[in-house]
C-alpha positions as CSV (number, residue, x, y, z in Angstrom):
1,X,217.1,-12.3,183.8
2,X,218.3,-13.8,180.5
3,X,219.6,-17.3,181.5
4,X,221.5,-19.8,179.3
5,X,222.8,-23.1,180.4
6,X,225.1,-25.3,178.2
7,X,225.8,-27.9,180.9
8,X,224.0,-31.2,181.5
9,X,222.5,-29.7,184.7
10,X,218.8,-29.0,184.7
11,X,218.5,-25.4,183.5
12,X,215.0,-24.8,184.9
13,X,216.2,-25.9,188.3
14,X,219.3,-23.6,188.1
15,X,217.2,-20.7,187.0
16,X,214.7,-21.2,189.9
17,X,217.6,-21.3,192.3
18,X,219.0,-18.1,191.0
19,X,215.7,-16.2,191.0
20,X,214.9,-17.5,194.4
21,X,218.3,-16.2,195.7
22,X,217.7,-12.8,194.1
23,X,214.2,-12.2,195.1
24,X,215.0,-8.9,196.9
25,X,217.6,-7.7,194.4
26,X,217.3,-6.3,190.9
27,X,218.1,-8.9,188.2
28,X,216.0,-8.0,185.1
29,X,219.1,-6.7,183.3
30,X,221.3,-9.7,184.1
31,X,222.5,-12.1,181.4
32,X,223.8,-15.3,183.0
33,X,225.6,-18.1,181.2
34,X,226.4,-21.4,182.9
35,X,228.9,-23.6,181.0
36,X,231.7,-26.1,181.6
37,X,235.2,-24.9,182.3
38,X,238.2,-25.9,180.3
39,X,240.3,-27.0,183.3
40,X,239.4,-25.1,186.5
41,X,237.2,-26.8,189.1
42,X,235.0,-23.6,189.0
43,X,235.3,-20.0,188.1
44,X,233.1,-17.0,187.4
45,X,233.3,-13.6,185.7
46,X,231.2,-10.5,185.9
47,X,231.1,-7.9,183.1
48,X,229.6,-4.8,184.8
49,X,228.8,-2.7,181.7
50,X,226.2,-5.1,180.3
51,X,225.4,-7.2,183.3
52,X,226.9,-10.4,181.9
53,X,227.8,-13.2,184.4
54,X,229.6,-16.4,183.3
55,X,229.7,-19.4,185.7
56,X,232.2,-22.0,184.7
57,X,231.9,-25.5,186.2
58,X,234.5,-28.3,186.1
59,X,232.9,-31.3,184.4
60,X,235.0,-33.8,186.4
61,X,234.3,-32.4,189.9
62,X,233.4,-35.0,192.6
63,X,230.8,-34.2,195.2
64,X,230.6,-33.4,198.0
65,X,233.0,-30.6,197.0
66,X,234.9,-28.3,199.4
67,X,235.0,-24.6,198.5
68,X,237.9,-22.7,200.0
69,X,236.8,-19.1,200.8
70,X,238.3,-15.9,202.1
71,X,235.5,-15.1,204.6
72,X,237.5,-15.2,207.8
73,X,238.4,-12.0,209.6
74,X,241.7,-10.5,208.6
75,X,244.3,-10.7,211.4
76,X,247.6,-8.8,211.7
77,X,250.7,-8.2,213.7
78,X,253.4,-5.5,213.4
79,X,254.8,-6.9,210.2
80,X,252.0,-8.5,208.2
81,X,248.4,-9.5,207.9
82,X,246.8,-12.9,207.1
83,X,243.4,-14.6,206.8
84,X,242.6,-18.1,208.0
85,X,241.2,-20.4,205.4
86,X,237.5,-21.3,206.0
87,X,235.6,-23.5,203.6
88,X,232.2,-25.0,203.0
89,X,231.2,-28.3,201.5
90,X,228.6,-28.4,198.8
91,X,226.7,-31.6,198.1
92,X,226.0,-31.1,194.4
93,X,227.0,-29.2,191.3
94,X,223.9,-27.0,191.7
95,X,225.1,-25.6,195.0
96,X,228.6,-25.0,193.5
97,X,227.1,-23.1,190.6
98,X,224.9,-21.1,193.0
99,X,227.9,-20.2,195.0
100,X,229.8,-18.9,192.0
101,X,226.7,-17.1,190.7
102,X,226.0,-15.3,194.0
103,X,229.7,-14.3,194.3
104,X,229.6,-12.7,190.8
105,X,226.2,-11.1,191.5
106,X,227.5,-9.4,194.5
107,X,230.3,-7.9,192.4
108,X,227.5,-6.6,190.1
109,X,225.5,-5.2,193.0
110,X,228.6,-3.4,194.3
111,X,228.9,-1.7,190.9
112,X,225.2,-1.0,190.7
113,X,225.3,0.6,194.1
114,X,228.1,2.8,192.9
115,X,230.6,1.5,195.4
116,X,234.3,1.0,194.8
117,X,234.6,-2.4,193.1
118,X,238.2,-3.1,194.1
119,X,239.1,-5.7,196.8
120,X,235.6,-7.1,197.4
121,X,236.4,-10.8,197.1
122,X,235.8,-11.5,200.8
123,X,232.4,-9.7,200.8
124,X,231.4,-11.6,197.6
125,X,232.3,-14.9,199.2
126,X,230.4,-14.0,202.4
127,X,227.3,-13.1,200.4
128,X,227.4,-16.5,198.6
129,X,228.3,-18.5,201.7
130,X,225.5,-16.9,203.8
131,X,222.9,-18.0,201.3
132,X,224.3,-21.6,201.2
133,X,224.3,-21.7,205.0
134,X,220.8,-20.4,205.4
135,X,219.1,-22.2,202.5
136,X,221.1,-25.4,202.1
137,X,222.4,-26.0,205.5
138,X,226.1,-25.7,204.5
139,X,228.6,-25.6,207.5
140,X,231.6,-23.3,207.5
141,X,234.7,-25.2,208.8
142,X,238.3,-24.3,209.3
143,X,241.3,-26.1,207.7
144,X,241.0,-28.9,210.3
145,X,237.3,-29.5,209.6
146,X,236.1,-27.9,212.8
147,X,232.9,-25.9,212.5
148,X,233.3,-22.1,212.8
149,X,230.9,-19.9,214.7
150,X,228.9,-17.6,212.4
151,X,230.1,-14.4,214.1
152,X,233.6,-15.3,213.0
153,X,232.8,-14.9,209.3
154,X,229.4,-13.1,209.0
155,X,230.3,-9.8,210.6
156,X,229.6,-7.2,207.9
157,X,226.3,-5.6,206.7
158,X,226.5,-6.9,203.2
159,X,222.9,-6.0,202.3
160,X,223.4,-2.5,203.6
161,X,226.6,-2.0,201.7
162,X,224.8,-2.5,198.4
163,X,221.4,-1.2,199.4
164,X,221.5,1.6,196.8
165,X,221.4,-1.1,194.1
166,X,217.7,-1.8,195.0
167,X,216.5,1.7,194.0
168,X,214.7,1.4,190.6
169,X,215.7,4.9,189.5
170,X,218.6,6.3,191.5
171,X,218.6,9.7,189.7
172,X,214.9,10.4,190.5
173,X,215.3,9.5,194.2
174,X,218.5,11.6,194.4
175,X,216.5,14.6,193.0
176,X,213.6,14.0,195.3
177,X,215.9,13.9,198.3
178,X,217.6,17.1,197.3
179,X,214.3,18.9,196.8
180,X,213.0,17.8,200.2
181,X,216.3,18.7,201.9
182,X,216.3,22.2,200.5
183,X,212.7,23.0,201.3
184,X,209.5,23.6,199.4
185,X,209.8,25.1,196.0
186,X,213.4,23.9,195.5
187,X,214.1,23.4,191.9
188,X,211.2,25.6,190.6
189,X,211.8,28.5,188.2
190,X,211.4,31.9,189.8
191,X,209.4,34.2,187.6
192,X,210.4,37.9,188.1
193,X,208.3,39.5,185.4
């Protein structure tokens, strides 16, 4: 991973946090840039083609900081659908940067796994929130500040959805699967003369 940090945060610490969070995922082709935003409290961008991720951090944020997410289950009635607002509180800018980074990484993993990249914001938020809950003890709360049971927001197999991104050479494994599926000798040239 090519990592660059233009904020006052400790770059070595950020890079260790990122690498630790990605220990089971490919990341050697990623180029990550952490910088201050021009006005937003935080934002991120992922450029799929060349694996560039930008994490933008508001320089005037105050911590602890509440991140509003879209991780709740969607609900509907006969006329519309909605999603309750769940949030997490992070205690430092490092955790906020990690949240944005993991959100954008999941977008990249979806693309790497050759999945449809449209409408994946909830999955990306869940991927990031799950890491903050497991590693940093973050608590998911509803709008009134009440803790939310994990099964209410962590209900998808996020790792399985992007499991194909882990394969080092997808073309070779696809050919190997095909030859095994079609029996011995599949793909060999048949010499008639």
